BAFI-3210 file (N, C-alpha, C; in Angstrom, 3 decimals, decimal comma, padded with zeros to 6 digits):
// residues 250
n [1|2|3|4|5|6|7|8|9|10|11|12|13|14|15|16|17|18|19|20|21|22|23|24|25|26|27|28|29|30|31|32|33|34|35|36|37|38|39|40|41|42|43|44|45|46|47|48|49|50|51|52|53|54|55|56|57|58|59|60|61|62|63|64|65|66|67|68|69|70|71|72|73|74|75|76|77|78|79|80|81|82|83|84|85|86|87|88|89|90|91|92|93|94|95|96|97|98|99|100|101|102|103|104|105|106|107|108|109|110|111|112|113|114|115|116|117|118|119|120|121|122|123|124|125|126|127|128|129|130|131|132|133|134|135|136|137|138|139|140|141|142|143|144|145|146|147|148|149|150|151|152|153|154|155|156|157|158|159|160|161|162|163|164|165|166|167|168|169|170|171|172|173|174|175|176|177|178|179|180|181|182|183|184|185|186|187|188|189|190|191|192|193|194|195|196|197|198|199|200|201|202|203|204|205|206|207|208|209|210|211|212|213|214|215|216|217|218|219|220|221|222|223|224|225|226|227|228|229|230|231|232|233|234|235|236|237|238|239|240|241|242|243|244|245|246|247|248|249|250]
n.u [-056,149|-053,741|-050,919|-050,619|-053,173|-054,620|-053,726|-054,650|-057,325|-057,877|-057,067|-059,004|-060,911|-062,446|-061,310|-062,632|-065,418|-068,907|-069,621|-070,761|-070,200|-070,168|-072,658|-073,094|-073,725|-075,732|-078,968|-081,619|-084,667|-087,300|-088,389|-087,439|-085,895|-083,301|-082,543|-080,482|-078,821|-077,820|-074,720|-072,641|-069,703|-069,712|-070,086|-071,805|-073,342|-073,259|-071,598|-072,104|-070,363|-068,646|-068,101|-066,212|-064,721|-062,577|-063,198|-063,257|-061,346|-062,227|-064,840|-065,098|-065,356|-067,788|-069,930|-072,587|-076,017|-076,608|-079,023|-081,968|-083,214|-085,987|-086,910|-086,139|-087,875|-089,458|-087,688|-086,701|-089,021|-089,030|-086,985|-086,914|-086,192|-083,837|-084,310|-082,575|-080,131|-076,642|-073,060|-070,282|-067,149|-063,478|-060,472|-057,309|-054,349|-051,695|-048,933|-045,608|-045,763|-046,177|-048,744|-051,745|-054,370|-056,958|-056,615|-056,084|-058,459|-061,187|-064,281|-066,253|-068,816|-072,079|-074,997|-078,288|-080,325|-081,105|-080,151|-077,946|-076,373|-075,780|-074,701|-072,104|-071,077|-070,834|-068,694|-066,594|-063,567|-063,576|-063,453|-061,379|-059,552|-058,439|-055,572|-053,187|-053,924|-055,987|-059,398|-063,045|-065,800|-069,371|-071,257|-073,990|-075,160|-074,595|-072,544|-069,215|-066,498|-064,840|-063,023|-063,001|-065,399|-068,323|-070,625|-069,493|-067,378|-067,796|-068,823|-068,524|-067,365|-069,007|-067,655|-066,357|-063,628|-061,416|-059,011|-056,597|-054,832|-056,459|-058,230|-060,205|-060,785|-060,690|-063,063|-064,947|-064,918|-065,670|-068,166|-069,478|-069,255|-070,973|-073,489|-073,814|-074,077|-076,320|-078,185|-078,196|-078,580|-080,924|-082,987|-083,555|-082,373|-083,670|-084,680|-082,767|-081,124|-081,028|-079,139|-076,966|-074,083|-072,575|-071,191|-068,343|-065,297|-062,137|-058,884|-056,056|-052,656|-052,703|-055,363|-058,820|-061,479|-064,773|-067,640|-069,807|-070,213|-071,065|-073,395|-072,519|-074,412|-075,362|-076,613|-075,949|-077,582|-078,411|-075,917|-075,572|-077,714|-076,782|-074,426|-075,762|-077,137|-075,004|-073,604|-075,439|-075,383|-072,789|-070,172|-070,406|-067,931|-066,521|-066,804|-068,752|-067,400|-067,241|-065,776|-064,654|-064,244|-062,730|-061,001|-059,628|-058,054|-056,275]
n.v [162,521|160,101|160,287|157,868|156,755|158,815|158,498|155,861|156,380|157,869|156,275|154,363|155,570|156,102|157,712|158,102|158,676|158,279|155,149|153,157|150,796|148,411|147,477|146,236|143,463|143,108|142,642|144,581|144,526|146,398|149,024|147,997|148,235|148,758|150,813|152,817|155,691|159,212|160,346|162,455|163,794|165,121|166,902|165,917|163,871|161,343|158,623|155,564|154,513|151,477|149,732|147,476|147,384|148,673|151,871|152,752|155,463|156,237|156,545|158,954|160,891|161,393|161,265|162,225|162,303|163,998|166,117|167,971|170,127|170,184|167,740|165,771|164,396|162,905|161,440|159,769|158,299|156,727|155,049|152,631|151,230|148,535|144,991|144,050|145,423|146,354|146,118|147,701|146,509|146,863|145,261|145,940|145,300|143,489|143,262|143,106|143,600|142,873|143,306|142,182|140,351|141,182|143,768|145,094|145,312|147,317|149,151|150,637|151,819|151,885|150,292|150,797|151,317|151,456|153,844|154,692|152,437|152,579|155,118|154,754|152,635|153,721|155,293|154,194|152,210|149,813|146,090|145,168|147,223|147,550|146,995|144,172|141,594|142,945|143,037|143,262|143,317|142,810|142,614|141,365|143,619|143,154|141,499|140,626|140,070|137,691|134,734|133,669|134,463|133,320|132,889|132,467|130,579|127,693|127,583|128,386|129,148|129,933|130,015|131,790|131,652|133,630|133,604|135,761|136,243|135,667|136,618|139,444|139,287|141,216|142,725|140,581|140,030|142,300|142,591|140,275|140,707|142,831|141,610|139,878|141,571|143,074|141,049|140,079|142,127|143,420|141,782|139,449|137,138|136,349|134,097|132,379|134,006|133,892|132,012|133,141|135,129|137,091|138,831|138,611|139,921|139,084|140,150|138,855|137,815|136,070|135,547|136,444|136,337|135,672|135,555|134,036|134,067|131,480|130,884|129,379|127,380|126,382|123,962|120,850|120,725|123,281|124,431|123,085|124,429|127,032|126,785|126,209|128,593|130,296|129,574|130,273|132,980|133,439|132,657|130,436|129,300|129,402|127,467|127,168|126,602|124,956|125,938|125,178|127,164|126,016|124,098|125,874|127,111|125,230]
n.w [080,640|079,583|077,345|075,965|076,014|074,744|072,391|071,586|071,877|069,581|067,510|066,996|065,414|062,279|059,420|057,088|057,068|056,692|055,155|052,420|051,291|052,818|052,630|050,166|049,876|051,642|052,690|053,998|055,818|054,832|056,894|059,089|062,377|062,194|060,284|058,247|059,538|059,393|060,329|062,423|064,099|067,242|070,578|072,824|074,260|076,998|078,566|080,217|083,185|084,543|087,339|087,554|085,088|082,523|081,032|077,834|076,575|074,234|074,481|075,720|073,697|072,988|070,841|068,689|067,191|064,105|063,943|063,528|066,200|066,483|065,499|067,102|069,237|067,411|066,209|068,409|068,617|066,132|066,478|068,491|071,751|071,992|072,372|074,126|076,151|075,230|075,323|073,884|073,269|073,123|072,420|073,081|071,269|072,827|072,214|072,971|075,490|079,152|080,078|081,465|079,696|080,299|081,350|078,940|077,912|076,968|077,641|075,241|074,693|075,798|074,448|073,712|071,927|068,351|067,267|068,725|068,174|065,255|065,367|066,596|065,009|062,444|062,735|063,983|063,335|060,805|060,966|059,277|059,307|061,788|064,049|064,011|066,375|067,510|068,895|068,584|070,669|071,127|073,819|075,988|078,250|081,031|080,968|080,849|078,141|079,029|079,431|082,075|083,317|085,007|083,339|080,881|081,112|081,019|078,481|074,984|071,602|068,470|065,329|062,392|060,153|058,310|055,875|055,604|053,479|051,262|048,380|048,623|051,338|053,194|052,567|052,958|055,700|056,929|055,852|056,881|059,753|059,888|059,147|061,216|063,475|062,781|062,544|065,234|067,169|066,084|066,693|065,165|065,799|068,012|069,067|069,791|071,298|074,115|074,935|073,784|074,417|073,403|070,614|068,431|066,804|065,514|064,914|063,462|062,583|060,378|059,942|060,013|062,442|063,108|065,078|067,472|071,093|073,320|076,055|079,293|079,876|077,582|075,588|073,668|071,550|071,014|070,401|067,927|066,603|066,527|065,178|062,691|061,984|062,046|059,863|057,787|058,042|057,375|054,845|052,062|051,585|053,924|056,330|059,469|062,818|066,144|069,228|072,280|075,389|077,417|076,175|074,734|076,590|077,312]
ca.u [-055,884|-052,323|-050,570|-051,084|-054,733|-055,148|-053,290|-055,568|-058,673|-058,171|-056,841|-060,292|-061,878|-062,157|-061,177|-063,454|-066,747|-069,938|-069,386|-071,957|-069,672|-070,480|-074,029|-073,152|-074,445|-076,657|-080,381|-082,237|-086,111|-088,015|-089,158|-086,803|-085,540|-081,976|-082,337|-079,168|-078,956|-076,711|-073,997|-071,410|-069,118|-069,930|-069,794|-073,118|-073,902|-072,343|-071,492|-072,032|-069,114|-068,792|-067,101|-065,373|-064,175|-062,149|-064,028|-062,211|-061,338|-063,026|-066,366|-065,223|-065,538|-069,285|-070,507|-074,113|-076,535|-076,745|-080,416|-082,665|-083,975|-087,622|-087,168|-085,541|-088,942|-089,864|-086,342|-086,834|-090,266|-088,684|-085,999|-087,303|-085,070|-083,534|-084,763|-081,558|-078,839|-075,510|-071,861|-069,276|-065,888|-062,391|-059,347|-055,967|-053,171|-050,767|-047,616|-044,601|-045,936|-046,642|-050,017|-052,789|-055,454|-058,041|-056,053|-056,200|-059,927|-061,926|-065,680|-066,364|-070,024|-073,398|-075,947|-079,653|-081,135|-080,530|-079,445|-076,579|-075,557|-075,274|-073,848|-070,713|-070,615|-070,306|-067,396|-065,395|-062,972|-064,102|-062,429|-060,045|-058,694|-057,805|-054,247|-053,202|-054,045|-057,130|-060,767|-064,115|-066,833|-070,514|-071,724|-074,947|-074,537|-074,374|-071,526|-067,909|-065,934|-063,781|-063,326|-063,182|-066,748|-069,249|-071,617|-068,621|-066,391|-068,181|-069,270|-067,545|-067,695|-069,147|-067,105|-065,901|-062,344|-061,175|-057,599|-056,200|-054,414|-057,304|-058,766|-061,568|-060,961|-061,103|-064,505|-065,855|-064,998|-066,485|-069,666|-069,811|-069,268|-072,143|-074,632|-073,898|-074,540|-077,716|-079,066|-078,377|-079,158|-082,271|-083,966|-083,716|-081,886|-084,240|-085,167|-081,450|-080,421|-081,023|-077,824|-075,779|-073,581|-072,205|-070,619|-066,902|-064,421|-060,650|-057,896|-054,972|-051,776|-052,994|-056,676|-059,930|-062,331|-066,094|-068,557|-070,768|-069,901|-072,190|-073,444|-072,096|-075,441|-075,876|-076,740|-075,489|-078,668|-078,275|-074,749|-075,875|-078,532|-076,015|-073,775|-076,639|-077,417|-073,683|-073,234|-076,336|-075,000|-071,428|-069,994|-070,459|-066,553|-066,022|-067,790|-068,445|-067,048|-067,371|-064,457|-065,028|-063,315|-061,855|-059,950|-058,566|-057,206|-055,392]
ca.v [161,276|159,847|160,263|156,492|156,768|159,659|157,818|154,725|157,088|158,479|155,158|153,519|156,269|156,046|159,054|157,907|159,107|157,212|154,385|152,307|149,652|147,272|147,077|145,666|142,209|142,904|143,240|144,937|144,678|147,727|149,316|147,369|149,372|149,155|151,592|153,586|157,190|160,129|160,413|163,340|163,829|166,355|166,587|166,296|162,909|160,786|157,138|155,095|153,641|150,236|149,637|146,469|147,340|149,869|152,395|153,011|156,904|156,655|156,837|160,403|161,779|161,864|161,477|162,548|162,492|165,318|166,359|169,405|169,782|169,936|166,270|164,897|163,609|161,911|160,315|158,800|157,338|156,044|154,097|152,164|150,400|147,239|144,047|143,923|146,367|145,818|146,968|147,472|146,597|146,895|144,613|146,525|144,395|143,650|143,267|142,449|144,033|141,934|143,572|141,133|140,414|141,993|145,152|145,701|145,450|148,635|149,396|151,821|152,459|150,959|150,355|150,356|151,581|151,488|155,066|154,407|151,381|153,274|156,144|154,311|151,784|154,491|156,274|153,370|151,575|148,319|145,097|145,126|148,504|147,336|146,394|142,721|141,469|143,542|142,322|144,000|142,531|143,406|141,611|141,725|144,776|142,823|140,462|141,011|139,089|137,076|133,296|133,211|134,702|132,098|132,852|132,150|129,699|126,469|127,800|128,322|130,125|129,320|131,041|131,597|132,154|134,161|133,757|137,270|136,366|135,404|137,801|139,895|138,934|142,526|143,035|139,648|140,166|143,542|142,434|139,284|141,452|143,710|140,832|139,226|142,709|143,438|139,957|139,682|143,327|143,802|140,733|138,417|135,957|136,335|132,678|131,778|135,018|133,585|131,321|133,908|136,053|138,209|138,638|139,182|139,844|139,185|140,384|138,190|138,068|135,403|135,337|137,221|135,377|136,249|134,651|134,302|133,461|130,953|130,834|128,122|126,459|126,065|122,462|120,445|120,950|124,730|124,646|122,863|125,466|128,300|126,529|126,415|130,134|131,036|129,222|130,888|134,448|133,487|132,510|129,088|128,871|129,483|126,612|127,411|125,463|125,302|125,818|125,501|128,005|124,988|123,588|127,063|127,612|124,145]
ca.w [079,823|079,230|075,937|075,351|076,095|073,830|070,950|071,337|071,740|068,264|066,706|066,729|064,654|060,893|058,691|055,771|057,114|056,307|053,929|052,212|050,677|053,515|052,300|048,830|049,927|052,822|052,567|055,351|055,522|054,882|058,057|060,253|063,272|061,861|059,113|058,457|059,881|059,055|061,653|062,510|065,422|068,124|071,874|073,632|075,189|078,005|078,402|081,561|083,673|085,236|088,463|087,355|083,810|081,986|080,126|076,903|076,426|073,048|074,973|076,174|072,632|072,980|069,445|068,699|065,821|063,512|063,605|063,997|067,512|066,378|065,019|068,205|069,558|066,302|066,143|069,506|068,341|065,081|066,830|069,928|072,456|071,535|073,324|075,207|076,188|075,032|075,517|072,795|073,831|072,283|073,178|072,508|071,208|073,897|071,630|073,827|076,959|080,062|080,655|081,245|078,603|080,825|081,409|077,556|077,535|077,244|077,060|074,285|075,026|076,113|073,338|073,987|070,814|067,058|066,853|069,333|067,419|064,049|065,790|066,746|063,982|061,318|063,143|064,533|062,306|060,412|061,384|058,319|059,548|062,990|063,938|064,367|067,818|068,015|068,956|068,889|071,323|071,524|074,765|076,693|078,989|082,192|080,913|080,208|077,371|079,804|079,676|083,557|083,860|085,112|082,351|079,701|081,500|080,531|077,273|073,909|070,594|067,198|064,585|061,057|060,066|057,100|055,579|055,270|052,062|050,154|047,736|049,260|052,607|054,034|052,313|053,414|057,190|057,296|055,513|057,845|061,002|060,001|059,150|062,539|064,248|062,587|063,037|066,825|067,778|065,514|067,213|064,220|066,458|069,455|069,523|070,261|072,106|075,610|075,094|073,105|075,341|072,679|069,149|068,369|065,583|065,996|063,753|063,691|061,601|059,259|059,631|060,767|062,952|063,475|065,686|068,821|072,398|073,894|077,441|079,847|080,125|076,281|075,227|072,383|070,328|070,961|069,807|066,562|066,019|066,362|063,875|061,490|061,998|061,739|058,333|057,027|058,013|056,762|053,464|051,845|051,500|055,241|057,228|060,889|063,740|067,584|069,992|073,727|076,063|078,225|075,316|074,319|077,693|077,635]
c.u [-054,334|-052,230|-050,881|-052,538|-055,308|-054,931|-054,387|-056,982|-058,793|-057,864|-057,932|-061,182|-061,465|-062,023|-062,034|-064,802|-067,675|-069,592|-070,455|-071,419|-069,940|-071,830|-074,045|-074,071|-075,389|-078,020|-080,972|-083,779|-086,549|-088,753|-088,536|-086,005|-084,005|-081,623|-081,150|-079,623|-077,748|-075,995|-072,972|-070,989|-069,253|-069,691|-070,986|-073,634|-072,822|-072,632|-071,353|-070,760|-069,543|-067,800|-066,071|-064,573|-063,532|-063,129|-063,092|-062,432|-061,940|-064,400|-066,396|-065,397|-066,894|-069,855|-071,992|-074,591|-076,695|-078,206|-080,974|-083,361|-085,351|-087,918|-086,710|-086,658|-089,379|-088,842|-086,553|-087,904|-089,823|-087,771|-086,171|-086,136|-085,048|-084,056|-083,834|-080,443|-077,599|-074,372|-070,884|-067,906|-064,717|-061,224|-058,104|-055,000|-052,098|-049,241|-046,708|-044,800|-046,413|-047,982|-050,960|-053,763|-056,519|-057,779|-056,004|-057,540|-060,676|-063,352|-065,738|-067,599|-071,073|-074,305|-077,341|-080,648|-080,448|-079,666|-078,062|-075,760|-074,973|-074,378|-072,385|-070,222|-070,125|-069,137|-066,305|-064,828|-063,657|-063,117|-061,238|-059,193|-057,986|-056,348|-054,269|-053,239|-055,402|-058,359|-061,821|-065,216|-068,149|-071,291|-073,182|-074,421|-074,043|-073,222|-070,337|-067,255|-064,720|-064,160|-063,740|-064,525|-067,487|-070,095|-070,776|-067,842|-066,666|-068,797|-068,192|-067,869|-067,882|-068,627|-066,778|-064,512|-062,082|-059,673|-057,365|-055,549|-055,124|-057,877|-060,176|-061,701|-061,353|-062,552|-065,284|-065,932|-065,838|-067,930|-070,245|-070,111|-070,691|-073,502|-074,807|-074,559|-075,938|-078,691|-079,273|-078,981|-080,516|-083,340|-084,263|-083,292|-082,399|-084,466|-083,996|-080,787|-080,229|-079,720|-076,761|-075,461|-073,208|-071,655|-069,225|-066,269|-063,149|-059,949|-056,613|-053,902|-052,195|-054,534|-057,605|-060,762|-063,706|-066,950|-069,280|-070,076|-071,153|-072,197|-073,020|-073,196|-075,867|-075,677|-076,181|-076,444|-078,713|-077,145|-074,954|-076,655|-077,733|-075,005|-074,505|-076,715|-075,965|-073,300|-074,207|-075,927|-073,666|-071,385|-069,875|-068,900|-065,919|-066,951|-067,676|-068,182|-067,144|-066,021|-064,818|-063,856|-062,293|-060,778|-058,983|-057,800|-056,143|-054,100]
c.v [161,255|160,020|158,977|156,311|157,572|159,137|156,737|155,408|157,310|157,363|154,358|154,253|156,219|157,467|159,020|158,449|157,990|156,506|153,312|150,991|148,250|146,647|146,559|144,225|141,874|143,503|143,450|145,209|145,945|147,972|148,702|148,666|149,715|149,802|152,543|154,986|157,918|160,518|161,665|163,337|165,161|165,976|166,943|165,199|162,243|159,344|156,681|154,468|152,544|150,226|148,489|146,304|148,662|150,384|153,198|154,662|157,262|157,043|158,461|161,379|162,216|162,089|161,674|162,586|163,785|165,364|167,530|169,055|169,623|168,489|165,354|163,969|162,581|160,955|159,342|157,750|156,301|155,016|153,615|151,457|149,031|146,097|143,693|145,043|145,702|146,711|146,676|147,500|146,486|146,294|145,185|145,379|144,546|143,785|142,582|142,725|142,880|142,396|142,480|141,439|141,337|143,471|145,937|145,688|146,660|148,588|150,590|152,491|151,358|151,302|149,854|150,730|151,526|152,883|155,093|153,494|152,022|154,258|155,729|153,483|152,517|155,274|155,400|152,669|150,155|147,296|145,073|146,255|148,489|146,691|144,928|142,628|142,035|142,737|143,522|142,871|143,331|142,357|142,179|142,651|144,206|141,701|141,165|139,848|138,404|135,664|132,920|133,650|133,629|131,853|132,441|130,827|128,399|126,491|127,758|129,370|129,292|130,458|130,641|132,104|132,449|134,366|135,170|137,392|136,107|136,653|138,177|139,641|140,083|142,738|142,010|139,693|141,275|143,276|141,427|139,833|142,155|142,823|140,133|140,239|142,902|142,271|139,830|140,914|143,754|142,744|139,517|137,116|135,779|134,999|132,008|132,755|134,615|132,721|131,985|135,038|137,240|137,822|139,259|139,162|139,972|139,456|139,781|138,238|137,270|135,134|136,387|136,069|136,157|135,205|134,952|133,516|132,740|130,895|129,399|127,078|125,997|124,592|122,189|120,803|122,486|125,193|124,289|123,871|126,766|128,047|126,672|127,801|130,766|130,760|129,947|132,387|134,572|133,309|130,955|128,516|128,859|128,632|127,094|126,300|125,842|125,096|126,161|126,250|127,140|124,625|124,760|127,401|126,487|124,538]
c.w [079,302|077,749|075,221|075,155|074,902|072,335|070,526|071,104|070,210|067,165|066,248|065,748|063,134|060,330|057,481|055,899|056,882|055,100|053,718|051,450|051,489|053,172|050,908|048,785|051,123|052,554|053,894|055,034|055,818|056,192|059,381|061,058|062,995|060,609|059,340|058,743|059,626|060,546|061,529|063,928|066,069|069,704|072,675|074,434|076,139|077,903|079,737|081,879|084,261|086,164|088,219|085,957|083,443|081,103|079,119|076,700|075,120|073,398|075,288|075,102|072,399|071,654|069,571|067,297|065,415|063,118|064,203|065,274|067,348|065,921|066,149|068,800|068,761|066,165|067,175|069,241|067,124|065,520|068,318|070,525|071,900|072,759|074,411|075,010|075,896|075,170|074,407|073,405|072,721|073,136|072,468|072,370|072,272|073,376|072,679|075,204|077,898|080,766|080,349|080,130|079,103|080,939|080,092|077,131|077,930|076,770|076,430|074,700|075,327|074,836|073,768|073,008|069,481|066,765|067,511|068,559|066,238|064,313|065,922|065,474|062,836|061,515|063,652|063,269|062,034|060,857|060,619|058,559|060,910|062,996|064,508|065,937|068,465|068,096|069,293|069,558|071,607|072,443|075,393|077,923|080,473|082,297|080,424|079,370|077,921|079,918|081,128|083,993|083,929|083,900|080,935|079,853|080,766|079,037|076,054|072,748|069,251|066,361|063,132|061,061|058,521|056,811|055,026|053,782|051,045|049,718|048,260|050,614|053,496|053,805|052,997|055,006|057,531|056,927|056,436|059,135|061,011|059,810|060,487|063,621|064,045|062,946|064,417|067,388|067,379|066,129|066,263|064,760|067,935|069,882|070,154|071,109|073,596|075,878|074,233|074,059|074,484|071,245|069,256|066,923|066,074|064,700|064,133|062,440|060,159|058,961|060,325|061,249|063,504|063,881|066,842|070,009|072,832|075,368|077,987|079,959|078,702|076,118|073,906|071,157|070,106|070,121|068,233|065,953|065,707|065,246|062,648|061,100|061,351|060,177|057,327|056,872|057,308|055,263|053,207|051,814|052,923|056,275|058,599|061,627|065,109|068,231|071,436|074,448|076,808|077,436|074,829|075,383|077,942|076,812]
res [m|s|s|e|d|e|q|l|h|w|s|l|f|s|s|d|g|d|r|d|d|d|w|d|e|l|e|v|a|e|g|e|i|f|d|e|v|s|i|t|a|s|t|s|s|t|v|s|d|t|s|s|s|n|v|h|p|v|a|l|l|n|l|s|l|s|s|d|e|e|n|e|e|e|d|e|e|d|y|p|a|l|s|h|a|w|a|w|w|y|h|k|p|s|g|r|s|r|i|s|w|r|d|n|l|y|m|i|t|l|i|d|d|a|v|m|f|w|h|f|y|h|n|l|k|r|p|s|e|l|p|f|g|s|d|y|f|i|f|k|a|h|l|t|p|n|w|e|t|p|e|n|a|r|g|g|k|v|l|l|s|f|c|r|s|s|a|g|a|d|h|d|v|n|n|c|w|l|r|f|l|v|s|l|l|s|g|q|m|e|s|v|c|s|y|v|n|g|i|f|v|s|v|r|t|k|c|y|k|v|g|l|w|l|h|s|d|s|t|e|s|q|k|r|e|l|l|r|i|t|n|e|l|g|d|p|g|h|p|a|f|y|k|s|h|v|k|a|l|r]
***
């Protein structure tokens, strides 16, 4: 691992441990598969590689749950597989370098159950802690967050924007990100999931952006439905809007 990769490796991890502040305004139904779990860092699991994408060195840290061996089988039963497999991606700020956008895109881990999701969520930095120019993506495992990908090219994104200078913006974006994650991965959005490729949060100098990437074949009615859902998950003071990838490339 190069010194640059090692620095990036550690830069994504929060030093604050488990935090409950993100849950102040989030209600999770009792018995839902996305119950919180206790997480600690260790070195015991592995993460799959992909032939066409970078695998971020953060995946090599191999975090695992802190649990008694005798409870492992019970834990597996308590946290069933998700209805879809997902991949968590990180886009590193390019700064002044001439490295392509794709070359700064790294896959952190694959996620196929709630344990793995909370495992990484509790240990990775919150959106408000990431450097300017960073992005998190959680996409269906067979897709990559690139505009050029056929499943993305003719689609777009439904998003919310938070002005960073507004009071409480850091808290708002962290909560919004978590609400989107839980709603999508837990299956609460299953009726629209077929035309949602993934979820993202972007950290820019003046604003945060949180939203969904839509499939190339999504219809106008489906876009309107996603706008409605995004507004429900978001904040009344931040209305959702749609932006096509084609227009963004112009």
